[in-house]
matplotlib code that plots the C-alpha trace (Angstrom):
import matplotlib.pyplot as plt

x = [-46.7, -45.1, -42.8, -39.0, -37.0, -36.6, -34.7, -35.6, -32.9, -34.3, -31.4, -28.9, -26.1, -22.8, -24.4, -26.7, -23.8, -21.7, -24.4, -24.6, -20.8, -21.0, -23.8, -21.7, -18.7, -20.7, -23.1, -20.7, -20.5, -24.0, -26.2, -24.4, -26.5, -29.7, -31.8, -32.5, -34.0, -32.6, -34.8, -32.9, -35.1, -33.9, -34.9, -31.2, -28.6, -27.1, -23.6, -23.6, -27.2, -28.5, -25.5, -22.8, -24.9, -23.2, -25.8, -24.3, -21.8, -18.3, -17.0, -18.1, -15.4, -15.1, -13.6, -11.2, -8.0, -8.4, -6.0, -8.2, -11.3, -12.1, -15.2, -13.4, -12.6, -9.1, -7.8, -8.3, -12.1, -13.4, -15.9, -16.9, -17.2, -14.3, -12.1, -12.6, -9.9, -10.2, -8.7, -9.0, -10.1, -6.6, -5.6, -8.8, -8.0, -4.5, -6.1, -8.3, -5.3, -3.4, -6.3, -7.0, -10.5, -12.7, -15.4, -18.3, -18.2, -17.9, -14.4, -14.0, -14.7, -12.5, -9.6, -10.1, -10.1, -6.9, -5.2, -6.2, -3.4, -3.5, -3.2, -5.9, -9.4, -11.6, -14.9, -18.1, -18.7, -15.5, -16.5, -19.8, -18.0, -15.9, -19.0, -20.8, -17.9, -17.9, -21.6, -21.1, -18.3, -20.5, -23.3, -21.0, -19.5, -22.9, -23.1, -25.3, -28.9, -28.7, -30.1, -30.4, -33.5, -33.3, -36.3, -36.0, -38.5, -39.4, -40.4, -43.5, -44.2, -43.6, -46.5, -46.8, -46.8, -43.5, -43.8, -44.7, -43.5, -43.2, -44.7, -42.8, -45.0, -43.5, -44.6, -46.5, -46.8, -50.1, -48.7, -46.0, -42.7, -43.0, -40.0, -38.8, -36.5, -36.3, -33.2, -33.3, -30.1, -31.6, -28.8, -29.3, -32.9, -35.0, -37.2, -40.0, -38.8, -38.7, -41.0, -38.3, -37.6, -41.3, -41.6, -38.5, -39.9, -43.2, -41.4, -39.4, -42.6, -44.2, -41.3, -40.2, -37.0, -35.2, -35.0, -33.4, -34.0, -31.7, -31.2, -28.6, -26.7, -26.4, -30.2, -30.9, -32.1, -29.3, -30.4, -32.6, -29.5, -28.9, -25.5, -23.8, -26.2, -25.4, -26.6, -26.5, -25.3, -25.9, -23.6, -19.8, -19.4, -19.2, -22.7, -21.2, -18.2, -20.5, -22.5, -19.3, -18.2, -21.5, -22.0, -18.4, -16.7, -20.2, -21.0, -17.9, -15.4, -11.9, -8.7, -5.4, -2.1, -3.9, -6.3, -10.0, -11.1, -14.8, -17.2, -19.5, -22.3, -21.5, -23.5, -21.6, -21.7, -21.8, -21.1, -21.3, -22.0, -21.9, -18.1, -17.6, -14.9, -14.8, -14.3, -10.6, -8.7, -8.1, -4.7, -2.3, 0.4, 0.5, 1.0, 4.5, 5.8, 3.9, 0.1, -1.3, -2.3, -6.0, -8.5, -6.8, -9.4, -12.6, -12.6, -15.2, -15.0, -15.6, -18.4, -20.1, -19.7, -21.4, -24.2, -24.8, -25.4, -29.0, -30.9, -29.9, -26.4, -25.5, -22.9, -21.1, -21.0, -20.5, -18.9, -17.1, -14.4, -13.5, -13.4, -11.2, -8.7, -8.7, -7.9, -5.4, -3.6, -3.5, -2.1, 0.6, 1.6, 2.5, 4.1, 6.4, 7.3, 7.9, 8.7, 10.3, 12.4, 9.1, 8.6, 10.3, 9.8, 10.2, 7.1, 6.7, 6.6, 4.1, 1.9, 1.7, 0.7, -1.7, -3.4, -3.8, -5.2, -9.0, -10.4, -10.6, -9.0, -6.7, -4.1, -4.2, -3.9, -0.9, 0.8, 0.4, 1.5, 4.7, 5.5, 4.6, 5.9, 4.5, 0.7, 0.7, 1.7, -1.1, -4.5, -7.4, -10.6, -12.8, -10.6, -10.7, -14.5, -14.7, -11.8, -13.2, -14.3, -13.3, -12.2, -13.7, -13.1, -14.2, -15.6, -16.4, -13.4, -11.1, -12.7, -11.9, -8.2, -8.3, -10.1, -7.9, -5.0, -6.8, -7.5, -4.0, -2.6, -4.9, -3.8, -0.2, -0.5, -2.7, -0.1, 3.0, 4.2, 5.9, 2.3, 1.7, -0.1, -3.1, -3.2, -3.0, -6.0, -7.8, -7.1, -8.3, -11.6, -12.2, -11.5, -13.9, -16.6, -16.4, -17.2, -19.8, -22.0, -22.9, -24.3, -27.1, -28.1, -25.7, -27.2, -26.1, -23.1, -20.8, -21.4, -20.9, -17.7, -16.4, -17.2, -15.6, -12.4, -12.0, -14.2, -13.5, -12.8, -9.7, -6.9, -7.3, -10.9, -9.7, -7.1, -10.0, -12.0, -9.1, -8.9, -12.7, -12.3, -9.6, -11.8, -14.7, -17.0, -17.0, -17.4, -17.1, -19.7, -18.0, -19.0, -22.4, -24.1, -27.7, -30.3, -33.3, -36.3, -36.7, -40.4, -40.0, -37.2, -38.2, -34.7, -32.8, -30.2, -27.2, -24.9, -22.4, -20.6, -17.3, -18.3, -20.7, -23.3, -22.6, -25.2, -25.3, -28.5, -29.5, -32.5, -31.5, -30.8, -29.4, -29.3, -26.1, -26.6, -28.4, -32.0, -32.8, -35.2, -37.0, -39.7, -42.4, -40.8, -39.1, -40.1, -39.3, -42.7, -41.3, -40.0, -43.2, -45.1, -42.7, -43.0, -46.8, -46.8, -44.6, -41.0, -38.9, -37.0, -35.0, -36.0, -33.3, -34.9, -32.7, -34.4, -33.7, -31.9, -30.0, -26.4, -25.2, -27.1, -29.2, -32.7, -35.3, -36.5, -40.1, -41.2, -41.2, -37.5, -38.0, -36.3, -38.4, -37.3, -37.6, -36.6, -33.2, -31.7, -28.2, -26.8, -26.8, -30.6, -30.2, -28.9, -26.0, -24.8, -21.1, -18.8, -19.2, -20.3, -16.7, -13.5, -9.7, -8.0, -6.8, -8.8, -11.3, -14.3, -17.2, -19.7, -18.1, -18.4, -22.1, -22.7, -21.0, -23.1, -26.4, -25.5, -24.7, -27.8, -30.0, -28.4, -28.6, -32.3, -33.2, -31.3, -33.0, -36.4, -35.9, -34.8, -37.6, -40.7, -42.9, -41.3, -44.1, -43.5, -47.1, -47.9, -49.7, -52.0, -54.1, -52.9, -52.3, -49.8, -46.3, -47.4, -43.8, -44.8, -46.8]
y = [-34.5, -31.1, -29.5, -29.8, -27.2, -23.9, -20.6, -17.4, -14.8, -11.5, -9.6, -11.2, -8.6, -9.1, -9.5, -12.3, -13.8, -13.7, -15.4, -18.3, -18.6, -18.9, -21.5, -23.5, -23.2, -24.2, -26.8, -29.8, -29.2, -28.2, -29.6, -32.5, -34.8, -32.8, -31.3, -27.5, -25.3, -21.8, -19.3, -16.1, -13.2, -10.1, -8.2, -7.8, -10.6, -12.4, -11.5, -7.8, -7.0, -3.5, -1.4, -3.5, -4.6, -4.9, -2.7, 0.7, 3.2, 1.7, 5.2, 4.6, 3.2, 1.6, 3.8, 1.0, -0.4, -3.9, -5.3, -3.9, -5.9, -9.4, -11.5, -14.3, -14.9, -15.2, -15.8, -12.1, -12.6, -13.5, -16.2, -19.6, -21.1, -22.4, -20.1, -20.5, -18.5, -17.1, -14.5, -10.8, -8.9, -8.3, -11.9, -13.1, -10.8, -12.4, -15.9, -14.8, -13.5, -16.7, -18.9, -20.4, -18.8, -18.8, -16.1, -15.8, -12.0, -9.7, -9.4, -5.7, -6.4, -9.5, -7.4, -4.9, -7.7, -9.1, -5.7, -5.0, -4.5, -4.3, -0.5, 0.1, 1.4, -1.0, -0.1, -1.3, -3.4, -5.3, -5.7, -7.0, -9.8, -10.6, -10.8, -12.9, -15.3, -15.4, -16.2, -19.1, -20.4, -20.2, -22.1, -24.7, -25.2, -26.1, -29.7, -32.1, -31.7, -27.9, -26.2, -22.5, -21.4, -17.8, -15.6, -12.4, -10.0, -7.9, -9.4, -7.5, -8.8, -11.6, -13.2, -16.2, -16.9, -16.6, -20.3, -21.5, -21.3, -18.0, -16.8, -14.5, -12.9, -11.9, -9.3, -10.9, -14.3, -15.5, -18.0, -17.1, -18.8, -20.9, -20.9, -22.0, -18.9, -15.6, -13.4, -9.8, -8.7, -5.9, -3.3, 0.4, 1.5, 4.0, 6.4, 8.8, 12.5, 14.3, 17.3, 19.7, 17.9, 17.7, 21.5, 22.1, 19.8, 21.6, 24.9, 23.6, 22.5, 25.9, 27.7, 25.2, 24.3, 21.0, 19.4, 16.0, 14.7, 12.2, 9.1, 6.7, 8.7, 5.9, 5.7, 9.4, 11.0, 13.5, 14.4, 17.0, 19.0, 21.4, 22.0, 25.2, 26.2, 26.4, 23.6, 23.8, 20.6, 19.9, 17.1, 16.6, 12.9, 9.9, 10.6, 13.9, 12.2, 9.9, 12.9, 14.8, 11.8, 11.2, 14.8, 15.4, 12.2, 10.8, 13.6, 13.3, 15.4, 14.0, 14.6, 15.3, 16.0, 16.7, 19.2, 18.8, 19.3, 20.0, 18.6, 21.7, 19.5, 19.8, 21.9, 24.0, 22.3, 24.6, 22.2, 22.7, 20.9, 21.2, 20.8, 22.4, 20.0, 16.6, 13.4, 12.8, 10.9, 7.2, 6.6, 5.9, 3.7, 0.3, -0.6, -1.2, -2.1, -3.1, -2.8, -0.8, -3.3, -2.6, -2.6, -0.9, 1.4, 0.4, -3.4, -6.0, -5.5, -1.8, -2.3, -4.8, -2.2, 0.4, -2.0, -2.7, 0.9, 1.8, 4.0, 5.1, 5.9, 9.5, 9.2, 12.4, 11.9, 8.1, 6.9, 9.6, 10.2, 6.5, 6.7, 9.8, 8.0, 4.8, 6.6, 8.8, 5.7, 4.3, 7.6, 8.0, 4.4, 4.7, 8.2, 7.0, 3.8, 5.2, 8.8, 9.0, 12.0, 14.1, 13.1, 14.1, 11.2, 7.4, 5.6, 3.5, 6.6, 8.2, 5.1, 4.7, 8.3, 8.2, 5.1, 6.7, 10.0, 10.5, 10.7, 14.3, 15.7, 18.6, 16.2, 14.2, 17.3, 18.6, 15.2, 15.2, 18.8, 18.1, 14.8, 15.9, 19.5, 20.1, 20.5, 19.0, 15.7, 15.7, 14.1, 16.6, 14.9, 18.0, 20.0, 17.3, 17.3, 21.2, 22.0, 25.4, 26.6, 30.3, 30.4, 33.3, 34.5, 37.8, 36.2, 32.9, 33.4, 33.6, 30.5, 28.4, 29.1, 28.4, 25.1, 23.9, 24.4, 22.5, 19.5, 19.5, 19.4, 16.6, 14.6, 15.2, 14.0, 11.0, 9.7, 10.4, 7.6, 10.2, 10.6, 6.9, 7.7, 8.5, 4.9, 3.8, 6.0, 4.3, 0.9, 2.3, 3.4, -0.1, -1.5, 1.1, 0.4, -3.3, -2.5, 0.3, -1.8, -3.7, -0.5, -0.1, 3.1, 5.9, 8.5, 9.5, 11.7, 8.9, 7.0, 10.2, 11.0, 7.5, 7.8, 11.2, 10.1, 6.5, 5.9, 8.8, 8.9, 7.5, 10.0, 10.2, 11.4, 14.4, 15.2, 15.2, 17.4, 19.9, 19.8, 20.4, 23.4, 24.9, 24.5, 26.2, 23.1, 22.7, 25.7, 25.4, 27.0, 26.5, 25.2, 25.6, 25.7, 26.7, 26.6, 28.9, 28.8, 32.3, 32.6, 36.2, 35.4, 31.8, 30.4, 28.4, 30.4, 29.0, 30.6, 29.6, 30.6, 30.7, 33.5, 35.6, 37.7, 36.1, 34.0, 31.7, 31.4, 28.4, 26.8, 23.3, 21.8, 18.3, 16.6, 14.5, 12.0, 8.8, 8.9, 8.7, 5.7, 6.6, 4.0, 6.4, 7.1, 3.8, 2.6, -0.9, -2.7, -5.6, -3.2, -1.2, -4.5, -5.5, -2.1, -2.3, -5.7, -4.8, -4.8, -2.1, 0.6, 3.7, 7.2, 7.3, 4.4, 1.4, -1.9, -3.0, -6.4, -8.4, -7.5, -11.1, -13.0, -10.5, -11.6, -8.9, -7.3, -6.4, -3.2, -5.0, -5.8, -9.5, -11.2, -12.9, -16.6, -17.0, -13.6, -12.1, -9.0, -8.1, -5.0, -1.2, -1.0, -2.5, -1.3, -3.7, -2.3, -3.0, -0.7, -2.8, -6.2, -6.7, -5.4, -5.2, -8.6, -9.2, -6.4, -8.5, -8.1, -7.3, -8.2, -11.6, -12.2, -11.3, -13.5, -16.4, -15.9, -15.7, -18.7, -20.8, -19.7, -20.5, -23.9, -24.9, -23.8, -25.8, -28.9, -28.8, -28.2, -31.3, -33.4, -32.2, -34.4, -31.4, -28.8, -26.8, -26.9, -26.5, -24.1, -21.8, -20.6, -18.5, -15.4, -13.7, -11.0, -11.3, -11.2, -10.3, -10.1, -13.3]
z = [11.9, 12.7, 10.2, 10.7, 12.6, 10.8, 11.3, 9.4, 8.9, 7.7, 6.0, 3.7, 3.9, 5.6, 9.1, 7.9, 6.0, 9.2, 11.2, 8.7, 8.8, 12.6, 12.4, 10.1, 12.5, 15.6, 14.2, 14.5, 18.2, 19.0, 16.3, 14.7, 12.5, 12.8, 10.1, 9.9, 7.2, 7.1, 5.3, 4.2, 3.3, 1.5, -1.7, -2.5, -3.3, -0.4, 0.7, -0.1, 0.7, -0.1, 1.0, -0.7, -3.7, -7.1, -8.7, -7.8, -9.3, -9.6, -8.6, -5.0, -2.7, 0.6, 3.3, 4.3, 2.7, 1.3, 3.9, 6.7, 5.7, 6.7, 7.3, 9.2, 12.8, 14.4, 17.9, 18.9, 18.8, 22.3, 21.4, 22.5, 19.1, 16.9, 14.8, 11.1, 9.4, 6.0, 3.7, 4.2, 1.1, -0.4, 0.2, -1.4, -4.4, -4.6, -4.6, -7.5, -9.3, -8.8, -9.8, -6.4, -6.4, -9.4, -9.8, -12.2, -12.6, -15.6, -17.1, -16.1, -12.4, -12.5, -13.8, -11.0, -8.4, -9.8, -9.7, -6.1, -3.5, 0.2, 0.5, -2.2, -1.4, -3.3, -4.9, -3.2, -6.3, -5.5, -1.9, -3.1, -5.0, -1.9, 0.3, -2.2, -2.2, 1.6, 1.6, -0.8, 1.4, 4.5, 2.9, 1.5, 5.0, 6.6, 7.7, 5.8, 6.8, 7.1, 4.0, 3.1, 1.1, -0.4, -0.6, -2.6, -1.1, 2.0, 5.3, 6.6, 10.1, 12.6, 14.5, 16.9, 20.6, 22.5, 23.4, 19.9, 16.3, 14.6, 11.3, 9.0, 6.5, 3.2, 0.7, -2.2, -0.5, 0.9, 3.4, 5.9, 6.5, 9.7, 12.0, 15.4, 15.7, 13.8, 13.6, 12.1, 10.5, 8.5, 8.7, 8.1, 7.7, 5.8, 7.8, 7.1, 7.1, 10.4, 10.9, 9.9, 6.6, 5.8, 6.3, 4.1, 1.3, 1.4, 1.2, -1.8, -3.5, -3.0, -4.6, -7.2, -5.3, -4.6, -1.2, -0.8, 2.8, 4.5, 2.4, 1.2, -1.3, -3.8, -3.8, -4.1, -7.4, -7.9, -11.4, -9.7, -8.9, -11.9, -13.4, -12.5, -9.7, -6.0, -3.8, 0.0, 1.6, 5.3, 6.4, 5.9, 6.6, 4.3, 2.7, 1.5, 0.0, -2.0, -3.1, -4.1, -6.2, -8.0, -9.1, -10.2, -11.7, -12.0, -14.4, -16.5, -14.6, -14.1, -12.1, -13.8, -12.1, -8.8, -10.3, -11.2, -14.8, -14.8, -17.3, -17.0, -15.7, -12.0, -9.4, -6.9, -3.5, -0.5, 2.4, 6.1, 9.4, 13.1, 13.1, 9.7, 8.6, 6.9, 8.9, 9.6, 6.9, 7.2, 8.5, 5.7, 7.3, 8.9, 12.6, 13.8, 17.2, 20.3, 20.3, 23.3, 26.0, 25.7, 27.4, 30.3, 32.1, 30.2, 30.2, 30.9, 34.7, 34.5, 31.9, 34.3, 37.1, 35.0, 34.1, 37.8, 38.7, 39.5, 37.1, 33.6, 32.8, 31.8, 29.0, 29.7, 33.5, 33.8, 30.6, 28.8, 31.4, 31.2, 27.4, 27.6, 29.9, 27.9, 24.6, 26.4, 27.6, 24.1, 22.8, 25.4, 25.5, 21.8, 22.2, 24.9, 23.1, 19.7, 20.2, 23.7, 22.7, 22.8, 26.5, 29.7, 32.1, 32.2, 30.9, 34.0, 36.2, 33.9, 33.6, 37.4, 38.0, 35.0, 36.4, 39.8, 38.6, 38.3, 34.7, 33.6, 36.8, 37.1, 38.4, 35.2, 33.0, 35.0, 34.7, 30.9, 30.6, 32.5, 30.7, 27.2, 26.6, 23.1, 23.1, 19.6, 21.1, 23.7, 23.2, 23.5, 22.5, 23.1, 20.8, 18.1, 18.3, 17.9, 15.5, 14.4, 17.9, 18.1, 14.5, 12.6, 9.0, 7.5, 4.3, 2.7, 0.4, 3.3, 4.8, 1.7, 2.1, 5.8, 5.5, 2.7, 5.0, 7.8, 5.5, 4.1, 7.6, 8.6, 5.5, 6.3, 9.9, 9.2, 6.7, 8.8, 11.1, 13.3, 14.7, 15.1, 18.4, 16.1, 15.0, 18.7, 19.4, 16.5, 18.1, 21.4, 19.8, 18.5, 22.0, 23.6, 21.1, 21.9, 25.5, 25.0, 22.8, 26.0, 27.6, 25.1, 23.4, 24.5, 22.1, 18.7, 19.7, 20.6, 17.4, 15.4, 17.2, 16.6, 12.9, 12.7, 14.2, 13.2, 10.1, 7.8, 4.0, 2.3, 2.0, -1.9, -1.4, 0.7, -2.0, -4.5, -2.1, -2.1, -5.9, -6.1, -3.7, -5.8, -8.9, -7.2, -7.4, -3.6, -1.2, 2.6, 4.9, 8.2, 11.7, 13.3, 9.9, 10.0, 7.1, 6.7, 4.4, 3.1, 2.1, 0.9, -1.5, -2.2, -1.5, 1.0, 3.0, 4.9, 7.4, 10.0, 13.2, 11.3, 9.0, 11.1, 9.2, 5.8, 4.0, 0.9, -1.1, -3.2, -4.8, -3.7, -0.3, 0.3, 3.7, 3.3, 6.1, 6.8, 7.9, 11.6, 12.0, 15.2, 16.3, 15.1, 11.7, 10.6, 7.2, 8.0, 8.1, 10.2, 12.8, 12.8, 13.5, 16.3, 18.0, 17.7, 19.4, 22.3, 21.3, 23.2, 21.4, 22.4, 21.7, 18.9, 17.1, 18.2, 18.8, 22.4, 22.6, 25.2, 24.6, 25.3, 22.7, 20.8, 22.0, 21.3, 24.6, 25.3, 26.9, 30.3, 29.8, 29.2, 26.3, 23.6, 23.6, 19.8, 18.3, 17.9, 16.2, 15.2, 13.7, 13.6, 14.2, 17.7, 21.1, 20.8, 17.5, 16.7, 14.8, 11.6, 10.2, 9.1, 10.6, 10.4, 10.9, 14.5, 16.1, 18.1, 15.8, 18.2, 15.5, 15.1, 18.8, 18.7, 15.6, 17.4, 20.6, 18.7, 16.5, 19.6, 21.5, 18.4, 17.8, 21.4, 21.6, 18.4, 19.6, 23.0, 21.4, 19.3, 22.2, 24.5, 24.9, 25.5, 23.3, 21.6, 17.9, 16.9, 14.1, 16.4, 13.6, 15.9, 14.0, 17.3, 18.0, 19.5, 23.2, 24.2, 27.8, 27.9]

ax = plt.figure().add_subplot(projection="3d")
ax.plot(x, y, z, "-o")
ax.set_aspect("equal")
plt.show()
């Protein structure tokens, strides 16, 4: 007798949790009354997984307000499965406070949950508690006969014929898990250092220096950074914010009346990047009035047209002009609706001419210039991406003042509803991301630009950055930052385009960004095995999947019938495993499609007279192209 149907999910974080929630929602329609064993594999606790695990510093925050975080679907999600509403993070916290939700967490965390308000930026520990509760609710909602089995450990490889059962081999376990379908929801991944970082680490070893290559900041050994000494930091995004927190407040410093009081244990962080500025602050006000009618110029029809073109797409040539026009439409729709006094023509007239103009054309620029007199009110994405282009300072001391002014101005604008067109652009970015994820790997620039503009740090973190700058604990390097290994002096040297001819020396270098898991360098053993056995990947390290249902593609372009993947390690990566309520939730749509495909496959397999559910214990490889 063959074993019962089984599904293995590798990865128990929010993406795996979301998939189980969608299985529970769709099973009554597609799988009613049937038995299914779901095996959930992850070395970290389910719900939060690695990134959102409880076991990390309580000083580390989310970069979203509590009211902007939900794991539940609503009627804005374009999905075939049923909506199963549930509380956003702040509503859940209120339910805990009012006794409608009971949690088995330590008293200190429980008190923080009860005190949470919608506009607060919660800690990752608090988010871990929410995700753990969502996971428990998802499992409890599964129909009778569907059982979840948790396996704490690493999945090493998947074997089995495409037309037979799959075998998932786990670390420390002699026998594999046998499954009819496998879904990878493994999230962000570690990678072996790139050649440049290997050379820098070897240089550091030769001279007794410190080099920390790209890593998850919460997992880095920051004790190697000595107190009082300069540290060059390459990267000015969210990884830098975590680093900043852990070596300041994490070492006993504190903030008082807007100023930072050092503990004396902090290093001095000299931070720079390509742009030379931190990510834009999270917007500090809520949406009011009409939402921009998106998508307008980059919707499903245009996406299908792009997909139908022969040959590979060039992002700058084929896609970026449409993104620019879509975001511009969101910007000007809000500007004309809420701040008409800063425009010179009727919106209907402007909208008609805007729609007719070619993306990026002189005609379009002239239209905007005539209708929006103040350049401050116009959207210039290129200028936003290069804020320090052409800016020069005679010294690093002068740069500190200039960049503090820049950050202060950004904070003021991002918290001022008089510039609510910025929030409209944010909503446009979410709409655009939902379309572009169907186009596959568009390169790292777009994802970085999205994060820089839409997924920056909370405003309070940038206020802390300003205080640290005034205290001399953080020093800015500028744009176009370069780092050299000086063999003669035995130090790292950093310079920038913003302060030509000036250099900073340090005995420590930190790469404050996530690792780049190219196919050759990924540390994920299960991905290594998949690539070796024929799975396709992009040059930037994304696993190739079918954008419609997440099936893993072979190098011949054919989807594997029994293997799926969801998440940031794939070519269909969404902007996040959770999202703001009522913003469409592309990840939710993907989860729903994969859950429905999986349930229908398993149902049909059980109903088929000739469905191959043999164990397939030939030990063979994946044969993706078989």
